[in-house]
C-alpha positions as CSV (number, residue, x, y, z in Angstrom):
1,X,-38.4,-88.5,-56.8
2,X,-35.4,-86.3,-57.2
3,X,-35.7,-82.9,-55.6
4,X,-34.2,-79.6,-57.0
5,X,-32.0,-78.8,-54.0
6,X,-29.2,-76.3,-53.8
7,X,-25.8,-77.9,-53.5
8,X,-24.4,-77.8,-50.0
9,X,-20.8,-76.7,-49.6
10,X,-18.5,-78.7,-47.3
11,X,-17.9,-77.4,-43.8
12,X,-14.9,-75.1,-43.6
13,X,-11.7,-76.1,-41.8
14,X,-10.8,-74.4,-38.6
15,X,-7.7,-72.7,-40.0
16,X,-9.8,-71.2,-42.8
17,X,-12.2,-69.5,-40.4
18,X,-10.2,-66.2,-40.2
19,X,-9.8,-66.1,-43.9
20,X,-13.6,-66.4,-44.5
21,X,-14.2,-63.7,-41.9
22,X,-11.9,-61.3,-43.6
23,X,-13.5,-62.1,-47.0
24,X,-17.1,-61.6,-46.0
25,X,-16.6,-58.9,-43.2
26,X,-18.0,-55.5,-44.1
27,X,-15.1,-53.1,-43.9
28,X,-16.0,-49.7,-42.2
29,X,-14.7,-46.8,-44.2
30,X,-12.1,-44.9,-42.2
31,X,-13.0,-41.3,-41.7
32,X,-10.6,-38.9,-43.4
33,X,-9.0,-36.4,-41.1
34,X,-9.5,-32.9,-42.4
35,X,-7.9,-29.9,-40.7
36,X,-10.6,-27.4,-41.7
37,X,-14.1,-27.9,-43.3
38,X,-15.7,-25.5,-45.8
39,X,-18.4,-23.2,-44.6
40,X,-21.4,-25.1,-46.1
41,X,-20.3,-28.4,-44.6
42,X,-19.6,-26.7,-41.2
43,X,-23.2,-25.3,-41.2
44,X,-24.8,-28.6,-42.1
45,X,-22.3,-30.7,-40.1
46,X,-21.5,-32.8,-43.2
47,X,-18.3,-34.8,-43.6
48,X,-16.1,-32.5,-45.7
49,X,-13.0,-33.9,-47.4
50,X,-11.3,-30.5,-47.6
51,X,-10.5,-30.7,-51.3
52,X,-9.9,-27.4,-53.1
53,X,-11.3,-25.6,-54.8
54,X,-14.6,-27.6,-54.3
55,X,-15.1,-30.4,-51.8
56,X,-17.1,-33.5,-52.8
57,X,-20.1,-32.6,-50.8
58,X,-20.4,-29.1,-52.4
59,X,-19.7,-30.5,-55.8
60,X,-22.5,-33.1,-55.5
61,X,-24.9,-30.4,-54.3
62,X,-23.6,-27.6,-56.6
63,X,-22.9,-25.3,-53.7
64,X,-20.4,-22.5,-53.5
65,X,-17.5,-24.1,-51.6
66,X,-15.9,-21.4,-49.4
67,X,-13.2,-21.9,-46.8
68,X,-12.7,-19.4,-44.0
69,X,-9.0,-20.4,-44.0
70,X,-7.6,-22.3,-47.0
71,X,-6.5,-25.8,-45.9
72,X,-3.1,-25.3,-47.4
73,X,-2.6,-22.2,-45.3
74,X,-3.5,-24.2,-42.2
75,X,-1.0,-26.9,-43.1
76,X,1.7,-24.4,-43.7
77,X,0.9,-22.5,-40.5
78,X,1.1,-25.7,-38.4
79,X,4.4,-26.6,-40.1
80,X,5.8,-23.1,-39.4
81,X,4.6,-23.3,-35.8
82,X,6.3,-26.6,-35.3
83,X,9.5,-25.1,-36.6
84,X,9.2,-22.1,-34.3
85,X,8.6,-24.4,-31.3
86,X,11.7,-26.4,-32.2
87,X,13.8,-23.2,-32.5
88,X,12.4,-21.8,-29.3
89,X,13.3,-25.0,-27.5
90,X,16.8,-24.9,-28.9
91,X,17.1,-21.2,-28.0
92,X,16.0,-21.8,-24.4
93,X,18.4,-24.7,-24.1
94,X,21.4,-22.8,-25.2
95,X,20.3,-19.7,-23.3
96,X,20.2,-21.9,-20.2
97,X,23.8,-23.0,-21.0
98,X,24.9,-19.4,-21.3
99,X,23.2,-18.5,-18.1
100,X,25.1,-21.3,-16.3
101,X,28.4,-20.1,-17.7
102,X,27.7,-16.7,-16.4
103,X,26.4,-17.6,-12.9
104,X,28.2,-20.8,-11.9
105,X,31.3,-20.5,-9.8
106,X,34.4,-20.1,-11.9
107,X,35.6,-23.7,-11.4
108,X,32.3,-25.2,-12.3
109,X,31.9,-22.9,-15.3
110,X,35.3,-24.1,-16.6
111,X,34.2,-27.7,-16.2
112,X,31.0,-27.1,-18.2
113,X,33.0,-25.3,-20.9
114,X,35.4,-28.2,-21.2
115,X,32.6,-30.7,-21.6
116,X,30.9,-28.6,-24.2
117,X,34.1,-28.4,-26.2
118,X,34.6,-32.2,-26.2
119,X,33.3,-34.4,-29.0
120,X,30.7,-35.8,-26.7
121,X,27.0,-34.8,-27.1
122,X,26.4,-31.3,-25.9
123,X,23.0,-32.2,-24.5
124,X,24.5,-35.1,-22.5
125,X,27.3,-32.9,-21.1
126,X,24.8,-30.3,-20.0
127,X,22.3,-32.8,-18.6
128,X,25.1,-34.5,-16.7
129,X,26.2,-31.2,-15.2
130,X,22.7,-30.3,-14.2
131,X,22.4,-33.6,-12.3
132,X,25.6,-32.9,-10.3
133,X,26.9,-29.4,-9.9
134,X,23.9,-27.5,-10.9
135,X,21.6,-29.5,-8.7
136,X,23.7,-28.6,-5.8
137,X,23.6,-25.0,-6.8
138,X,19.8,-25.1,-7.0
139,X,19.7,-25.7,-3.3
140,X,20.4,-22.0,-3.1
141,X,19.1,-20.3,-6.2
142,X,19.2,-17.0,-4.3
143,X,22.9,-17.2,-3.8
144,X,23.6,-17.2,-7.6
145,X,21.2,-14.3,-8.3
146,X,22.6,-12.4,-5.3
147,X,26.0,-12.4,-7.0
148,X,24.8,-10.4,-10.0
149,X,22.1,-8.2,-8.4
150,X,22.6,-5.2,-6.1
151,X,23.9,-6.3,-2.7
152,X,21.6,-6.7,0.3
153,X,22.5,-6.7,4.0
154,X,21.3,-10.2,4.6
155,X,20.3,-13.4,2.7
156,X,16.8,-13.2,4.0
157,X,16.5,-9.7,2.7
158,X,17.4,-11.0,-0.7
159,X,15.0,-13.9,-0.3
160,X,12.2,-11.4,0.4
161,X,13.2,-9.4,-2.7
162,X,13.2,-12.5,-4.9
163,X,9.9,-13.8,-3.6
164,X,7.9,-10.7,-2.7
165,X,9.2,-8.0,-5.0
166,X,6.1,-5.8,-4.8
167,X,6.8,-4.9,-1.2
168,X,10.5,-5.6,-1.1
169,X,11.8,-4.3,-4.4
170,X,15.5,-4.3,-5.1
171,X,17.3,-1.3,-3.6
172,X,20.0,0.0,-5.8
173,X,22.9,1.3,-3.7
174,X,23.2,5.0,-3.4
175,X,25.9,7.3,-2.1
176,X,24.2,9.4,0.5
177,X,27.3,11.5,1.1
178,X,26.6,13.2,-2.2
179,X,23.1,14.2,-1.1
180,X,22.3,17.4,0.7
181,X,19.4,17.8,3.1
182,X,18.8,21.5,3.3
183,X,15.7,23.0,4.9
184,X,12.8,23.5,2.5
185,X,11.7,27.1,1.9
186,X,9.0,28.5,4.0
187,X,6.2,30.1,1.8
188,X,6.6,33.8,1.2
189,X,4.1,36.0,3.0
190,X,2.5,38.9,1.1
191,X,3.6,42.2,2.4
192,X,0.0,43.3,3.2
193,X,-0.4,40.2,5.4
194,X,2.9,40.1,7.2
195,X,1.8,41.7,10.4
196,X,-1.2,39.6,11.2
197,X,-1.3,36.6,9.0
198,X,-0.4,34.2,11.8
199,X,-2.7,35.5,14.4
200,X,-6.0,34.1,15.2
201,X,-9.1,35.8,13.9
202,X,-11.6,36.7,16.6
203,X,-14.2,38.4,14.4
204,X,-15.4,37.3,10.9
205,X,-13.9,39.5,8.1
206,X,-16.4,41.5,6.1
207,X,-15.1,40.2,2.8
208,X,-14.4,36.6,1.7
209,X,-10.8,35.5,2.3
210,X,-9.0,34.7,-0.9
211,X,-6.0,32.4,-0.7
212,X,-3.0,32.6,-3.1
213,X,-3.8,30.8,-6.3
214,X,-0.2,30.4,-7.4
215,X,0.0,26.8,-6.2
216,X,-3.6,25.8,-6.8
217,X,-3.7,22.3,-8.3
218,X,-6.2,21.6,-11.1
219,X,-9.5,20.6,-9.4
220,X,-9.8,16.8,-9.1
221,X,-13.5,17.1,-9.8
222,X,-14.8,19.7,-12.3
223,X,-18.1,19.9,-10.4
224,X,-16.3,21.8,-7.7
225,X,-16.3,24.8,-10.1
226,X,-20.0,25.2,-9.4
227,X,-19.7,25.3,-5.6
228,X,-21.5,27.9,-3.5
229,X,-19.7,27.7,-0.3
230,X,-21.7,30.4,1.4
231,X,-24.7,27.9,1.5
232,X,-22.7,25.6,3.8
233,X,-20.6,27.9,6.1
234,X,-20.6,31.4,7.5
235,X,-16.8,31.5,7.4
236,X,-15.9,34.1,4.7
237,X,-14.0,32.2,2.1
238,X,-14.2,32.6,-1.6
239,X,-15.7,29.9,-3.8
240,X,-12.4,29.4,-5.7
241,X,-10.4,29.0,-2.5
242,X,-12.9,26.6,-1.0
243,X,-13.0,24.5,-4.1
244,X,-9.2,24.4,-4.2
245,X,-8.9,23.3,-0.6
246,X,-11.6,20.7,-0.9
247,X,-9.9,19.3,-4.0
248,X,-6.6,19.2,-2.1
249,X,-8.3,17.2,0.7
250,X,-9.8,14.8,-1.8
251,X,-6.5,14.2,-3.6
252,X,-4.4,13.8,-0.5
253,X,-6.1,12.9,2.8
254,X,-9.0,11.1,1.2
255,X,-6.7,8.8,-0.8
256,X,-5.4,7.5,2.5
257,X,-8.1,7.8,5.1
258,X,-11.2,7.6,2.8
259,X,-13.6,9.0,5.4
260,X,-16.3,9.8,2.8
261,X,-17.5,8.6,-0.6
262,X,-16.0,11.5,-2.6
263,X,-18.4,11.3,-5.5
264,X,-21.5,11.4,-3.3
265,X,-20.1,14.1,-1.1
266,X,-19.2,16.4,-4.1
267,X,-22.6,15.8,-5.6
268,X,-24.5,16.8,-2.5
269,X,-22.1,19.7,-1.9
270,X,-22.5,21.3,-5.3
271,X,-26.2,20.5,-5.6
272,X,-26.8,21.8,-2.0
273,X,-28.4,18.6,-0.9
274,X,-28.1,17.4,2.8
275,X,-28.2,13.7,2.1
276,X,-24.4,13.2,2.0
277,X,-23.1,16.6,3.1
278,X,-23.6,18.9,6.1
279,X,-22.2,22.1,7.5
280,X,-20.3,20.1,10.1
281,X,-18.7,17.9,7.5
282,X,-17.8,20.9,5.3
283,X,-16.3,22.7,8.2
284,X,-14.2,19.7,9.3
285,X,-13.0,19.1,5.7
286,X,-11.9,22.7,5.3
287,X,-10.3,22.7,8.8
288,X,-8.1,19.8,7.7
289,X,-7.4,21.4,4.4
290,X,-6.3,24.6,6.1
291,X,-3.4,22.8,7.8
292,X,-2.2,21.4,4.5
293,X,-2.6,24.6,2.6
294,X,-0.5,26.6,5.1
295,X,2.6,25.4,3.2
296,X,1.4,27.5,0.3
297,X,-0.3,30.5,2.0
298,X,0.0,31.4,5.7
299,X,-3.3,33.1,5.7
300,X,-4.9,29.7,6.0
301,X,-3.7,29.5,9.6
302,X,-6.2,32.2,10.7
303,X,-8.8,30.7,8.4
304,X,-8.3,27.4,10.0
305,X,-9.1,28.9,13.4
306,X,-12.4,30.0,12.1
307,X,-13.3,26.6,10.8
308,X,-12.2,25.0,14.0
309,X,-14.6,27.1,16.1
310,X,-17.4,26.4,13.7
311,X,-16.8,22.7,13.6
312,X,-16.5,22.5,17.4
313,X,-19.8,24.3,17.9
314,X,-21.5,21.9,15.4
315,X,-20.0,18.9,17.2
316,X,-21.5,20.0,20.5
317,X,-24.8,20.5,18.8
318,X,-25.0,17.4,16.5
319,X,-22.4,15.0,17.9
320,X,-24.9,12.8,19.8
321,X,-27.1,12.2,16.8
322,X,-26.3,8.8,15.1
323,X,-25.8,9.6,11.5
324,X,-23.3,8.5,8.8
325,X,-22.5,12.1,7.7
326,X,-22.0,13.2,11.3
327,X,-19.7,10.2,12.0
328,X,-17.6,11.1,8.9
329,X,-17.4,14.7,10.2
330,X,-16.4,13.5,13.7
331,X,-13.6,11.4,12.2
332,X,-12.3,14.2,10.0
333,X,-12.4,16.7,12.8
334,X,-10.6,14.3,15.2
335,X,-7.9,13.8,12.5
336,X,-7.3,17.6,12.3
337,X,-7.3,18.0,16.1
338,X,-4.7,15.3,16.5
339,X,-2.4,16.9,14.0
340,X,-3.0,20.3,15.6
341,X,-2.0,19.0,19.0
342,X,-5.4,19.4,20.6
343,X,-5.2,16.0,22.2
344,X,-8.1,16.4,24.7
345,X,-10.7,17.3,22.1
346,X,-9.2,14.8,19.6
347,X,-9.7,11.9,22.1
348,X,-13.2,13.1,22.9
349,X,-14.0,13.0,19.2
350,X,-12.4,9.6,18.7
351,X,-14.4,8.1,21.5
352,X,-17.6,9.7,20.2
353,X,-16.9,8.3,16.8
354,X,-16.0,4.8,18.1
355,X,-19.3,4.5,20.1
356,X,-21.4,6.0,17.3
357,X,-20.0,3.4,14.8
358,X,-20.8,0.6,17.2
359,X,-24.4,1.9,17.7
360,X,-24.8,2.0,13.9
361,X,-23.5,-1.6,13.7
362,X,-20.7,-0.7,11.4
363,X,-18.1,-2.9,13.0
364,X,-17.7,-5.2,16.0
365,X,-20.8,-7.0,15.0
366,X,-20.9,-10.7,13.7
367,X,-21.2,-10.9,9.9
368,X,-24.4,-13.0,10.1
369,X,-26.1,-10.8,12.7
370,X,-29.5,-9.2,11.7
371,X,-28.0,-5.7,11.8
372,X,-25.2,-6.7,9.4
373,X,-27.6,-8.4,7.0
374,X,-29.9,-5.4,7.1
375,X,-27.3,-3.3,5.2
376,X,-28.1,-5.3,2.0
377,X,-31.6,-3.8,1.9
378,X,-30.3,-0.2,1.7
379,X,-30.3,1.9,-1.5
380,X,-27.1,1.6,-3.5
381,X,-25.9,5.1,-2.8
382,X,-26.5,4.7,0.9
383,X,-24.5,1.4,0.9
384,X,-21.6,3.2,-0.8
385,X,-21.4,5.9,1.8
386,X,-22.0,3.5,4.7
387,X,-19.2,1.3,3.4
388,X,-16.8,4.2,3.2
389,X,-17.6,5.5,6.7
390,X,-17.5,2.0,8.2
391,X,-14.1,1.0,6.8
392,X,-12.5,4.4,7.3
393,X,-13.6,4.4,10.9
394,X,-12.2,0.9,11.4
395,X,-8.9,1.9,9.9
396,X,-8.7,5.1,11.9
397,X,-9.3,3.1,15.1
398,X,-6.7,0.5,14.1
399,X,-4.1,3.3,13.7
400,X,-4.9,4.4,17.3
401,X,-4.5,0.9,18.6
402,X,-0.9,0.8,17.2
403,X,0.3,4.3,18.0
404,X,-1.8,5.3,21.0
405,X,-2.4,1.9,22.5
406,X,-6.2,2.4,22.4
407,X,-8.9,-0.3,22.5
408,X,-8.8,-2.7,19.6
409,X,-11.7,-3.6,17.3
410,X,-12.1,-7.4,17.0
411,X,-14.6,-7.7,14.1
412,X,-14.2,-5.7,10.9
413,X,-17.2,-4.2,9.0
414,X,-19.6,-6.6,7.2
415,X,-19.9,-4.2,4.3
416,X,-17.8,-4.6,1.1
417,X,-14.6,-2.7,0.9
418,X,-14.9,0.4,-1.4
419,X,-13.1,0.0,-4.7
420,X,-12.9,-3.8,-4.4
421,X,-13.9,-5.2,-7.8
422,X,-14.5,-8.7,-6.4
423,X,-18.0,-7.9,-5.4
424,X,-21.0,-10.4,-5.6
425,X,-24.6,-9.9,-6.5
426,X,-25.5,-8.9,-2.9
427,X,-23.7,-5.6,-3.1
428,X,-23.7,-2.8,-5.7
429,X,-20.5,-1.9,-7.6
430,X,-18.4,0.7,-5.8
431,X,-15.7,2.1,-8.0
432,X,-13.4,4.9,-6.7
433,X,-12.4,8.1,-8.5
434,X,-9.3,7.7,-10.6
435,X,-7.3,10.1,-8.4
436,X,-7.8,7.8,-5.4
437,X,-6.1,4.8,-7.0
438,X,-6.2,1.6,-5.0
439,X,-4.3,2.5,-1.8
440,X,-7.4,3.0,0.4
441,X,-8.9,-0.3,-0.8
442,X,-5.7,-2.2,-0.1
443,X,-5.2,-0.5,3.3
444,X,-8.7,-1.8,4.3
445,X,-7.7,-5.3,3.5
446,X,-4.3,-4.8,5.2
447,X,-5.7,-3.4,8.4
448,X,-7.9,-6.5,9.0
449,X,-4.7,-8.5,9.4
450,X,-3.0,-5.8,11.5
451,X,-6.0,-5.6,13.7
452,X,-5.5,-9.3,14.5
453,X,-2.0,-8.4,15.7
454,X,-3.2,-5.4,17.6
455,X,-5.8,-7.4,19.5
456,X,-3.1,-9.7,20.8
457,X,-0.3,-7.2,21.3
458,X,-2.4,-4.5,23.0
459,X,-3.4,-6.4,26.1
460,X,-2.6,-4.0,28.9
461,X,-1.6,-6.3,31.7
462,X,1.9,-5.0,32.2
463,X,3.5,-8.2,30.8
464,X,6.0,-7.6,27.9
465,X,4.8,-8.8,24.5
466,X,7.8,-11.2,24.1
467,X,6.8,-12.9,27.4
468,X,3.2,-13.5,26.5
469,X,3.1,-13.8,22.7
470,X,4.9,-16.8,20.9
471,X,7.1,-16.1,18.0
472,X,4.9,-18.5,16.0
473,X,2.1,-15.9,16.1
474,X,4.3,-13.1,14.7
475,X,5.7,-15.3,12.0
476,X,2.2,-16.5,11.0
477,X,0.9,-13.0,10.7
478,X,3.9,-11.9,8.7
479,X,3.5,-14.7,6.3
480,X,-0.2,-13.8,6.0
481,X,0.5,-10.2,5.0
482,X,3.3,-11.4,2.6
483,X,0.9,-13.8,0.9
484,X,-1.7,-10.9,0.7
485,X,1.0,-8.6,-0.7
486,X,1.8,-11.0,-3.5
487,X,-1.7,-10.4,-4.9
488,X,-1.2,-6.7,-5.3
489,X,-1.2,-5.5,-8.9
490,X,1.6,-3.7,-10.6
491,X,-0.2,-0.4,-10.0
492,X,0.7,-0.8,-6.4
493,X,4.4,-1.2,-7.0
494,X,6.4,1.9,-6.1
495,X,9.1,3.7,-8.0
496,X,10.2,7.3,-8.5
497,X,7.1,8.2,-10.4
498,X,4.6,6.7,-7.9
499,X,1.7,8.8,-6.6
500,X,2.0,9.9,-3.0
501,X,-0.7,7.6,-1.6
502,X,1.1,4.5,-3.1
503,X,4.4,5.5,-1.4
504,X,2.6,6.1,1.9
505,X,0.9,2.7,1.5
506,X,4.2,1.0,1.3
507,X,5.5,3.0,4.3
508,X,2.6,1.9,6.4
509,X,3.2,-1.7,5.3
510,X,6.8,-1.7,6.6
511,X,5.9,0.2,9.7
512,X,3.5,-2.7,10.5
513,X,6.3,-5.2,9.9
514,X,8.5,-3.4,12.4
515,X,5.7,-3.4,14.9
516,X,5.2,-7.1,14.5
517,X,8.9,-8.0,15.1
518,X,10.1,-5.3,17.4
519,X,9.4,-7.2,20.6
520,X,11.4,-10.2,19.3
521,X,14.2,-8.2,17.7
522,X,15.4,-6.5,20.9
523,X,16.2,-9.4,23.2
524,X,19.3,-11.6,23.3
525,X,17.3,-14.7,22.4
526,X,17.8,-15.8,18.8
527,X,14.7,-16.9,16.9
528,X,14.9,-18.7,13.6
529,X,11.9,-18.2,11.4
530,X,11.3,-21.6,9.8
531,X,9.1,-20.3,6.9
532,X,12.3,-19.0,5.2
533,X,15.1,-20.9,3.7
534,X,17.8,-18.4,4.5
535,X,19.9,-19.3,7.5
536,X,19.8,-15.8,8.8
537,X,16.0,-15.5,8.8
538,X,15.5,-13.9,12.3
539,X,13.2,-11.2,13.5
540,X,16.2,-8.8,13.6
541,X,17.1,-9.3,9.9
542,X,13.5,-9.0,8.8
543,X,13.2,-5.9,10.9
544,X,16.3,-4.5,9.2
545,X,15.0,-5.4,5.7
546,X,11.8,-3.4,6.3
547,X,13.7,-0.6,7.9
548,X,15.9,-0.3,4.7
549,X,12.7,-0.1,2.6
550,X,11.4,2.6,4.8
551,X,14.6,4.6,4.6
552,X,14.6,4.5,0.8
553,X,10.9,5.4,0.6
554,X,11.4,8.4,2.8
555,X,14.4,9.5,0.8
556,X,12.6,9.1,-2.5
557,X,9.5,10.8,-1.3
558,X,11.5,13.9,-0.4
559,X,13.4,14.1,-3.7
560,X,10.4,13.4,-5.9
561,X,7.4,15.2,-4.3
562,X,6.8,18.9,-4.3
563,X,7.4,20.5,-0.9
564,X,3.8,21.8,-0.6
565,X,2.3,18.4,-1.1
566,X,3.9,16.6,1.9
567,X,1.2,14.7,3.8
568,X,1.4,14.3,7.6
569,X,0.8,10.6,7.2
570,X,4.5,10.1,6.5
571,X,5.0,10.8,10.2
572,X,4.4,7.2,11.1
573,X,7.3,6.1,9.0
574,X,9.5,9.0,10.2
575,X,8.9,7.9,13.8
576,X,9.9,4.3,13.1
577,X,13.1,5.4,11.2
578,X,14.2,7.9,13.9
579,X,13.2,5.6,16.7
580,X,15.7,3.0,15.5
581,X,18.6,5.0,14.2
582,X,18.7,7.1,17.3
583,X,20.2,4.0,19.0
584,X,22.4,2.9,16.1
585,X,25.1,5.5,16.6
586,X,27.8,3.3,15.1
587,X,26.0,3.2,11.8
588,X,27.6,5.9,9.6
589,X,24.2,6.6,7.8
590,X,22.2,7.1,11.0
591,X,23.0,10.8,11.3
592,X,22.0,11.4,7.7
593,X,18.6,9.7,8.0
594,X,18.0,11.4,11.4
595,X,18.6,14.8,9.7
596,X,16.3,13.7,6.9
597,X,13.5,13.0,9.4
598,X,14.1,16.3,11.1
599,X,13.8,18.2,7.9
600,X,10.5,16.6,7.2
601,X,9.2,17.6,10.6
602,X,10.6,21.1,10.1
603,X,8.6,21.5,6.9
604,X,5.4,19.8,8.2
605,X,5.6,22.1,11.2
606,X,4.6,25.0,8.9
607,X,1.1,23.5,8.7
608,X,0.8,21.1,11.6
609,X,1.7,22.4,15.1
610,X,2.3,18.9,16.5
611,X,5.4,18.3,14.5
612,X,7.4,20.9,16.4
613,X,6.9,18.8,19.5
614,X,7.7,15.6,17.7
615,X,11.0,17.0,16.4
616,X,11.9,18.2,19.9
617,X,11.2,14.7,21.4
618,X,13.5,13.0,18.9
619,X,16.2,15.6,19.3
620,X,16.1,14.7,23.0
621,X,16.5,11.0,22.2
622,X,19.3,11.8,19.8
623,X,21.2,13.7,22.6
624,X,20.5,10.9,25.1
625,X,21.9,8.2,22.7
626,X,24.9,10.3,21.6
627,X,23.8,10.7,18.0
628,X,23.9,14.5,18.2
629,X,25.7,16.9,20.4
630,X,23.9,19.5,22.5
631,X,24.9,22.3,20.0
632,X,23.8,20.3,17.0
633,X,20.4,19.6,18.6
634,X,19.8,23.2,19.7
635,X,20.7,24.5,16.3
636,X,18.3,22.1,14.6
637,X,15.5,22.9,17.1
638,X,15.9,26.6,16.5
639,X,15.6,26.0,12.7
640,X,12.4,23.9,13.3
641,X,10.8,26.6,15.5
642,X,11.7,29.2,13.0
643,X,9.3,27.5,10.5
644,X,6.3,27.7,12.8
645,X,6.4,30.9,14.7
646,X,2.9,31.7,13.3
647,X,1.6,28.9,15.4
648,X,2.8,30.5,18.6
649,X,0.1,33.3,18.2
650,X,-2.7,31.1,17.1
651,X,-2.9,28.3,19.7
652,X,-2.4,27.9,23.5
653,X,0.0,25.0,23.4
654,X,0.4,21.4,22.2
655,X,-0.8,18.3,23.9
656,X,-0.5,14.8,22.4
657,X,-0.1,11.2,23.7
658,X,1.5,9.9,20.5
659,X,4.1,7.3,21.3
660,X,7.6,8.1,20.0
661,X,9.9,5.8,22.1
662,X,8.6,2.4,21.2
663,X,11.2,0.5,23.3
664,X,10.3,2.5,26.4
665,X,6.5,2.1,25.7
666,X,6.8,-1.6,26.2
667,X,7.7,-1.1,29.9
668,X,6.6,2.5,30.7
669,X,3.8,3.8,28.4
670,X,3.5,7.1,30.3
671,X,7.1,8.2,29.7
672,X,7.2,7.2,26.0
673,X,4.8,9.8,24.4
674,X,5.8,13.0,22.7
675,X,5.2,15.4,25.6
676,X,6.9,13.3,28.2
677,X,10.1,13.0,26.0
678,X,10.0,16.5,24.5
679,X,9.8,18.3,27.8
680,X,13.1,16.9,28.8
681,X,14.9,18.6,25.9
682,X,16.2,21.6,27.8
683,X,17.2,19.4,30.8
684,X,19.1,16.9,28.6
685,X,20.7,19.6,26.4
686,X,21.8,21.5,29.5
687,X,23.3,18.4,31.1
688,X,25.1,17.5,27.8
689,X,26.5,21.1,27.6
690,X,27.7,20.9,31.2
691,X,29.3,17.6,30.6
692,X,31.2,19.0,27.6
693,X,32.3,22.0,29.7
694,X,33.6,19.8,32.5
695,X,35.5,17.7,30.0
696,X,37.1,20.8,28.5
697,X,38.2,21.8,32.0
């Protein structure tokens, strides 16, 4: 029986296997690459083929095929971008060649030019040169740039300018011989006030005192127009005058010391609420403002005496009650007393504030302690005021560690820094008023590093710093503040149009650098700082670089700022400048900058009695070091005293322990303060005059 079977094909040969696989293999359709899909396909995630005016998917489904960007436009844009990239690359390449021709030494530049003119490939010539001459030049990039930028006194100074331009900007050379430093005018006194304006007021006047409004600045906060000052003080002052003085305090002192949250203070002040304001605080603020306003109206001298007595009475009554507003008032009152030269009361206030801050747990407490963590449970406005008071007290104490050799504070506040935008969810936002800028915020960050230096340097065991602190510590702290300074925004860079607080911030920065390296810059031992590539990177050259910045800042501040706006906080930089140049008698610019400092003190003496003593102390040092003659010093001292005769009738004398001779302070602290040096003026001047007389004989 014959079956109906399908015919069987013979088995395939081995060499035909690949051919059969290709024949019967199912070929997967390759996905077409489309630069942009139409909107309907994008919404449904279909495979669009990008055909215009209608893609296959939309044509099949009779949909309106719409492209957000026509595919042809995308293609042409990509093509143009590629052309631009090519042109940019070529431009950069030839710009680099031109830069090398301009900056290479003449012999190397000629070699490069000859190779470029040869038939060989330009790229090859340039690449070859980069691998030889230019590579060697890259070992000192700063040297090439230094040849075309303004000259600096040292290579490390240029390296600092190149790497840390925010705090070490390029200093364009100036001819100081063409600059005059004449005394600034003393404010004119109204005829009706000439006889008694500078005298102290023993009894309260029957009518409110009105200060001259000629130099009133626009109020920094419009809410101050609604102030009723009689609610807060019995000192008779008009509302307009009080508003102007409080506004002046907020725009000047507050931007640097930040003792209060300005917004909360003004709100409580105007609305007559005691939460963030008090009579003690208002009296302290107005007492500080009276000093500053004396440059505009001498009537504020007598007014300041009234606020002083009121503030002192309130301190005796309330100073032992632990309270944020009271602590802020104590700090502000101590600030004014230091500038007035009332050293005994100022130190009492400083000590009271230090202890109150500790009792309130504002600083000196571990960050994870229960008292620190408890701050997070406070209302937002209380946190803001607490943060301001905590950080401002910490900064104020740090300043006294540096310039009065007081006790240091090892642990900073646990609260967020006011104005710091890098907050987390644990703390409320804390923006600052626009007029404050960022200087106070940055000073808080800066002082945490400086306090680390102060803790080590301020050990009072009689051993010189250079004998107990290794240079590695100083270099590490300097690199730490440089790295921090690199994070500063452009709004913190200084120029001729900078606000006062920005310039003062930079002055304080460089003062701290001088304090870090002074112990190591004086001895004969040579230290090389390994964190810099410049061969002359020593404490002396870095000290000099920061001193140059200080000099320029002081000069610029005088030429750009209105005389009535000088803030006493510039004194820290003046002391550092004068302290150094007094001993650099061979420097032809020393006398110029010393006179510049003296003119500052002369003008500041109008409002702040302490600056007459400071000027006299430095004139003593200038005579001792041969920078000034006896006659020059006496003439300058007479001019300084002429600016502050109104103080002679309104206070009993000056006392201050501010250090002015930093070199002497490292071995004999008691002989290095203002009073100890200033009281030798007549003796030194008389001896110098006698020596000149004997020489003439």
